[in-house]
C-alpha positions in Angstrom: -16.3 -1.3 7.2 -15.8 2.4 6.6 -14.1 3.6 3.3 -12.4 7.0 3.3 -11.3 8.1 -0.1 -8.0 9.8 -0.7 -7.3 12.4 -3.3 -6.1 9.5 -5.6 -9.0 7.8 -7.5 -9.3 4.1 -6.4 -7.2 4.6 -3.3 -9.0 4.5 0.1 -8.4 4.0 3.8 -10.5 1.1 5.1 -11.4 1.1 8.8 -13.1 -1.9 10.5 -16.2 -1.6 12.6 -15.7 -4.2 15.3 -18.3 -5.8 17.4 -17.0 -5.6 20.9 -18.0 -7.5 24.0 -16.4 -9.0 27.1 -14.5 -11.5 25.0 -12.8 -8.8 22.9 -13.7 -7.8 19.4 -14.6 -9.3 16.0 -14.6 -7.6 12.7 -14.7 -8.3 9.0 -11.5 -7.4 7.2 -12.7 -8.0 3.7 -16.1 -8.8 2.2 -16.4 -8.5 -1.6 -20.1 -7.6 -1.3 -19.4 -4.7 1.2 -16.5 -3.4 -1.0 -18.8 -3.5 -4.1 -21.7 -1.9 -2.3 -19.4 0.9 -1.1 -18.2 1.5 -4.7 -14.8 -0.1 -4.1 -14.9 -3.4 -6.0 -12.0 -5.6 -4.9 -11.8 -9.4 -5.0 -8.4 -10.8 -3.9 -7.0 -14.0 -5.3 -3.6 -14.0 -3.6 -2.3 -13.1 -0.1 1.3 -12.3 0.6 3.3 -11.5 3.8 6.2 -9.0 4.2 8.1 -9.7 7.4 10.4 -6.9 8.5 12.6 -7.4 11.5 14.2 -3.9 11.6 12.5 -0.5 12.1 12.9 2.0 9.3 13.0 -0.6 6.6 11.7 0.8 3.3 10.1 -1.3 0.6 9.0 0.5 -2.6 7.9 2.3 -4.6 6.8 -0.7 -6.7 4.1 -1.2 -9.3 3.2 -3.5 -12.1 2.6 -1.9 -15.6 -0.3 -2.9 -17.9 -1.4 -5.5 -18.5 -0.1 -6.9 -15.1 -1.2 -4.1 -12.8 -2.6 -5.1 -9.5 -5.0 -3.8 -6.9 -3.9 -4.4 -3.3 -5.4 -4.2 0.2 -2.5 -3.7 2.6 -2.8 -4.3 6.4 -0.4 -4.6 9.3 -0.8 -7.5 11.6 2.2 -6.8 13.8 4.0 -3.5 14.3 3.5 -0.2 12.5 4.2 1.3 9.0 3.8 4.5 7.1 2.2 3.3 3.9 2.3 5.3 0.6 0.4 5.1 -2.7 1.7 7.1 -5.7 -0.4 7.7 -8.7 1.5 6.7 -11.9 -1.5 6.1 -14.1 -1.2 7.9 -17.4 -4.0 10.4 -17.9 -5.0 10.4 -14.2 -6.0 13.8 -12.8 -3.9 13.0 -9.8 -0.8 11.7 -11.7 2.3 12.2 -9.7 0.5 12.8 -6.4 0.8 10.6 -3.4 -1.3 9.6 -0.3 0.1 8.2 2.9 -1.4 6.7 6.0 -0.1 5.0 9.2 -1.2 1.4 9.4 -0.7 -0.6 12.6 -1.8 -3.7 14.3 -3.4 -1.5 16.9 -5.5 0.7 14.5 -6.4 -2.3 12.3 -6.7 0.0 9.2 -6.1 -1.1 5.7 -5.0 0.8 2.6 -6.8 -0.1 -0.7 -4.5 0.7 -3.6 -5.8 0.8 -7.2 -4.1 -0.9 -10.2 -1.4 1.3 -11.7 -0.6 3.0 -8.4 2.9 2.5 -7.0 3.1 1.3 -3.4 5.7 1.4 -0.7 6.1 1.6 3.0 8.5 2.4 5.8 8.4 0.3 9.0 8.2 2.4 12.2 8.7 -0.5 14.7 10.8 -3.6 14.8 9.2 -7.0 13.8 6.5 -5.5 11.6 4.4 -7.9 9.5 2.5 -6.6 6.5 -0.2 -8.6 4.7 -1.1 -7.9 1.1 -4.3 -9.1 -0.5 -3.9 -8.9 -4.3 -6.5 -9.1 -7.0 -4.2 -10.9 -9.5 -1.8 -13.8 -9.4 1.7 -12.3 -9.4 3.5 -12.7 -12.8 7.3 -12.5 -12.3 9.5 -10.3 -14.5 7.2 -7.3 -14.9 7.7 -5.4 -11.7 8.9 -1.8 -11.9 9.5 1.0 -9.5 10.4 4.6 -8.8 12.8 5.8 -6.1 11.3 6.5 -2.7 12.9 10.0 -2.5 12.5 11.1 -6.2 12.1 14.9 -6.1 9.5 14.5 -8.9 7.0 13.3 -6.2 8.1 14.9 -3.0 6.9 12.1 -0.7 7.1 13.2 2.9 8.3 10.2 4.8 8.3 10.4 8.6 12.0 9.3 8.7 14.8 8.2 6.4 15.3 4.5 5.8 18.0 2.6 7.6 17.4 -0.6 5.5 16.6 -0.5 1.8 17.4 -2.8 -1.1 19.9 -1.6 -3.7 17.2 -1.8 -6.3 14.8 0.4 -4.4 17.6 2.9 -3.5 18.9 3.3 -7.1 15.9 3.7 -9.4 16.7 6.6 -11.8 15.0 9.9 -11.5 11.4 9.6 -12.9 11.9 12.4 -15.4 14.8 10.5 -16.8 12.6 7.5 -17.4 10.1 9.3 -19.5 
């Protein structure tokens, strides 16, 4: 695996290094020892699936506040998304900045997202499946979020959403929360 850091501490793009032969390809998607050796410790305990039938469906920007924050490894197994990490960690030198990457079944990339960093994505194709590996068991009732188009962050999405939940569309301006 190759780890490419983003400008956000603890957020990286993870590329596979497949072994290819006449049968096709084989690659590790996660190995705790390889992540640790590369300086990106991550040991998932829960795996979740987001199934999205429509293109331009937006989910996010979600996060879990302390002490419930989660690290995530996000990967697309069918379709294509624009995936975004937004640093909301108090005291972080990259607070308020974001990083984005296109993930697809074809490029087999993953996005490693540190605890305390908000996450969201926009589907770019119909019938897109997104797998989340998470380092903590989800605890209901603690999830928070910020609006996908909040001017405080200036996230440059490749398109406007066609499908979005009322909750995700109506988070108040971030400045109003603080």
